[in-house]
N, C-alpha and C positions, 0 to 999 in steps of 0.2 A: 514369512507373511502370516499374519494371524488368519485363523479359519473363521469365516462368518457362517453361522449355522441358521438354516430355516427349520423351524419346527411347525409342521403342519398338522393341525387336529384331524385325525383320520376317522372321526365318528361315523357310524353306519348311515346317519341321515344325509351326509355330505361325502360319501365315498366316491361317487361318480365324478363330481367336480373337482375332488382333490387328485384323482388320477390323472386328469387332463391338465389340470395347473401344474402339478409337480412335473408332468411330462414337459411342458413349456419351460419350466426352469431348467430342467436336467439337460436339454437340447439347446439352449443358449449358450454359444461359446464364451462370452462375456463372464458367464457365472460358474466355470469349471472350479473355482474356489470355494463355492458353496457347497457346505455339508448339509445334508437332507435328512430330517427324520420326520416319520408320519405315524405317530402313535394314536392309538384310539383314546388313550387318556394320557394327558400331558402331566408326568410325575415330576415334583420338584427336583428329585435327584438329577433327571435327565437335563434339566435346565442349568443346574449348578455345574455339571460337567461340561455342558456347551459354553457355560460363560469362561471357564477357565481357558478355553482355546481361542476365544475371541467374541465377537459381537453375536447377538442372538435376536432373530426376528422370529415371532410366533404368529402364526396365521389361523383364522378360523373363517370357515364358510357359514354363514349365518342364515339360517331359514327362520322365518317367523314363529314357528311352532317350537323353536330350540332355544329362543332368547333367554329364557329363565336361566337354564343349564349354564349356557355360554357366559352370560353376564356374571354369574356367580364364579365361575371358573377364572374369569379375567380379574375379577374383585380379589380372588385368592392370589393370583399372579403378582398383581400389584402390590399387595400387602407384603408379600415374600420378597419380591425382588425390586420394588420402587421403579426407579426410571433405567434400569440397567437393561430392561428388555424394550424392543420395540414391538407393539401390538398392531397387527394388520387384520381388518375384517373385510370380506368381501361377500357375494351370494345374493339372494333374492330379498332379504330382509335389510341388509346393509344397503343395498343399492337403492332401495325404495325410501329408507329412513336412516340416511348417513349420519345425521347429527345424534340419532338415538344411540348408535354404537360409540359416537366420540364421548358422548355424556357418560357411557357406561364403560369408560376406560381405554378404548382403542386410540392409538396415536393417528393411525390412517385408516381410510376407507377407499376400497377399490369399488367404484360404481360400474355397474354394467358388466360387461364381459371381459375376463380377466387374463385371457392368454397372451395378449400384447402388454398389458399394463403391468402385471404382477412382476415379470422378469425386469422391466425397466426400473420399477420401484426398487426391487431388492439390489439392482446395480447400484443406484443411487445411495441407498441406506448403507451398504457395505462399503461403499466409498466415501462416506461423509458429506455427501451431496444432499441439497434440499429437493425432497421428491414432490413438493407442492406445484412445480411447474409442469407437471404430467397431467395431461388432459384426462380427467375420469378419476383423479386421486383427490380426496377431501381430508383436511388435516383440522386441527384446532382454529388454526387461522383463516380457513376458508369462509368467505361470506356469501358466495353465490354457488349453489349447489348444482353441480352439473346433472343432465338428464340422460339416461342411456341413449335415448333415440337421437340425441344431438352428437354423439360420439361415433367415431369410426367403427363400422361393423367388422367383426374377425371373418377372414377367410379360412374355414375349416381346414383347407388343404395346406395352410401354412403351419399348422401345429400337429403334434402327434395326438392321438386319442387317448393315451394313457401313457404311464411311465415305465418303460421297459427296465431302464438302468435301475431303478429302485423295486422293481418287480410289483408295481402297484397297478394292476390290471383291472379291467371293467368292461361294461358295454362301451360299443364304439359309436359315438354320436355320429350319425348319417345326416340328420336334416337338423336345423336350427331355425327358429322363426315360425310364426304362423299368422296367416292373413284374416283369421276369423273373427279375433277380438271378442271371444266370449267373456261377458263381464265378471264372472267369478274368477278369472285366471290372470295371474300376473305375467304370463309369458309375452303378450304384446308390449307391455312396459319394459321388461327387461331385454328382450331380443329383438324387438320391432316386427313389423308385418311382413317385411320382405324375408321370403323363406329362401335359405342357403343349404347346399348338401355338400358332403364330402364326396370326392370324385370316385368313381369305382377303382380307378387305378391306385388312388392313395389308400383306400380301405384295404384293397388287396395286398399293397406293399406292407402295411403295418401288421396286418394279420399274419403275412408270411414270416416277418421278423419275430413275432411273437411265437409263432408255431416253432420256429428253428431255435430261438434263443431262451424261450420260457416254458417251452412243452405245452402251449396252447393247443387245447383241444376242441374247445367249442366257444361261440361267441354270442352275444346278444346286441341287436342294433337298437340304438336309441334315438327316439324320434317323437314330436309331439303327434304325429299323424303319420304312421309308417307307410301308409298307401300313397303319400303325396311325394315319395321320392323321385327325384329327377326333374320335377316339374315346378310351378310356381306356386303350388299349395292349394289348388282349388280343383284339381282333377287328378285321375290317375294317369300316370305315363307308364302303361304296361311294358312297352319294350325296354324303356331304361330301368324299370324295377326288375325285370327278369335278368337283364343283364348283369345288375348288381348281385343277385341270388345265384346266377349260374356261374359267375366268376369267383365268388366267394366259397361257394360250395366245391370248386373245382381245387382248392388249395390243398396240396398234398399234406397230409397230417392233420388237417382240421376236420374233425368228425362231425359236428353238428353246429348248425347256424339256426339261431332262434329270431324270428321276424315277427312282429304284430302282436307279440305277447308282452306281458309285463318284463321290464319297465315302460315299455312303449304301450300305445293304444292307436286303434284306428276310428276315424269318424264313420258313422253308420251310413252316410249316403255315399261313401267311396266304395263300400262293399258291393262286389258283384260275384256271381258263381265263376265267371270266367276268370277273374283275377285270383280268387281263391283256389281254383283247380290248377292254375299255374304255380301258385305258391306251394301247392301240396307236394309238387316234384321235388321241391328244394328243402323245404324248412323241416327242423326237427320237432317243433312245437306242435302239440294237438290242442293249445288253446289259442283264443283269439280274444285280445283286450278291446271291448266296444264301449265307448262313452255314450250311454243313452241319456242319463241323468234325470229324467222325470217322465212321467207317464202323461204328461199336461202339455199339449202344443202351446198352450198361453203362456205357462211358466218357461219353457223352452224359448219363447219369443222375448220374454221379458229378459232372459239371459243372453239373448242374442246369438243362439246356438246355430242358426241357419239351416237346422234339419228338422224334420218332424218325427212325432212318436212312431208314425207309419215307417219311415226311413229306418227307424231303430229295429223294429220288429221284423222288417224285411231282411236286415242284415243278419240279425239272430237265427232266422229261418235259414237263410243261405249258409251261414257258417255251420249249422247243424247238418245240413244236407251235404256239405262237402268234407264232412268228419272233424270239424273243429269243435271243440266245447267253448262257446261264448262265455267270457268273463265279464259280466255287465256292471259298469260303474253307475251308480245313482247317488244323487245328492239330495238330502232331505233339509227343509228348511231354506231355500233359496228366497231371496226377497220377492216379494209378491205372492207367494205360494200360500193358499189357504189351507185350513187343516184338511177339508175334505179332498183336495188335490194331492196332499201328503199321504192321506190314508189310501187313495187309489193307487198312488206309486208303490206303496208297501204291498198292496194286494197284488199289484202286477209282478212284483219280485217273486212271490209264491207260484204264480202262474208260469213265469219264465222258468223257476226252478223245476218245475214239473215237466217242462219241455224238455230239459236236460241242460239248461244253462246254470252258471253258478254267478253269485250276486256279490258285489262288492260295494258295501254301503258306506257313505259319507255323510256328515254334517256340515252345512255350509259356513266356511270362514271367511270373514271378512279380510282377506289378504292385502297387505300394503302393497300399492303399485297397480292393483286390479281396479276396475271401474265400479265395482261393489265395496271399495275398501270402507266406505262411510256408512254402509248399511248396517243394520242390526245383525247381531250374531245369530246364527241358525239355533232356534230354540224349540225344542220338542214338545208338543202336548202330551199330555199323560197317556192318552189312547195311542198316538205313535210311539211313544217311548215302550209301552207295553208290546205292542205289535212287533216293533223291531227286536226286542229283548226275546219275545218268542221265535222269530226267525232265527236269530243267532243260536239259541239253544237247540234247536232242532237241527242247526248245520245247513240251512239254507242260505246263510248271509255271513260272510267274513267282512273284516275291516273294523278300524278302530273308530267306528261312529260315536260311541259313548264318550271316549276320552276327548274326541274332537269337539263335541258340544262343550265340554269345559274349556279347551283351547280357544274355541271361537269367543267365548266370553271374554278371555283374557285380552285376545287381540283387540276386541272392540273396546276394552276399557283403557286400551293405550291412548293417552291424550296429549302427549309430549311430542306433537308434529310440528312445532313451531320451526319454519325455516326448512323443514325436510321436503324433499320431492316437490 
């Protein structure tokens, strides 16, 4: 029987989703004949070798900030291999703008959560069957675009958090979904407002396997709001949170558990000294990622953040008092923000740094799928740009805020939305 090959681009920007999606493919018993490659860069020689063995599907997880690179690579693949490849897109940008991906050379787009859809898509492709009957799959002949909120939600316990057979490991996603609908964020569009968690038993089981088979010694937990674990996303469930930390840190051979630090964050109104002191007993991280975003309550309200500046400052003080270094996210150029409010946010960054916090700066990007997707890109006035540049030079601020200003303009210039989302 000819071998069908899946080549999944494992670029650093999508490595977490690649780990979970390859895990879903490699554990599907229908796909035992699928050979999997996950290179950082898809070299033509790799594709040629795979084509000699049978059919080839090339997959990309497409983020809005990566479209230029990915579309150029797809163009080159099409030029070299014509229709001998099947090209599949998924991820945040592809879900919000499926026709954009189709117009740029992809054959199929997986809209929304991919753990259940990608294996079925590969099963049909490798058996010569039509994939367009799969809910959530878009092709050139699709006339009605699906929306993630209308599709079946993934039960995290049904799928692995990473790909053990291919040794593609990463953070364990313990929570998916967010009920707060911040207007600058695409998460509500992509995964919905219903919060879902991977159970403690499943987290422990997968971590134990990773320790025993791959020498896994440390793990990071992935969540849009780490302190929401175990509940409906609007309050801290301390008992369930402690159970997760206690059980995972008790795994023989697992040396360190990182929770509430990058790539996760915590909402400031969830932070209390009690919960931080509990965490301190278990976690290896001495940092806590806190999303404050602005020093203006008016701007926070416009962005639908559901917390105040005072909530943020209290969370930062509590983190410092409990021995954590707060890593504070700030977004400049949010819709409705005045230059004066922006300058005040930048001045607050210096004050927070003086207190012992570290600042991660961003410029607002109108992400497809977010409530702010049609707003003007974040644009810094000369004074703000100078102030941020000075903070960066002094080491007060990290983050690719300068590059994001350029990317934001590129996103805002995308006008080929016809039929999408």
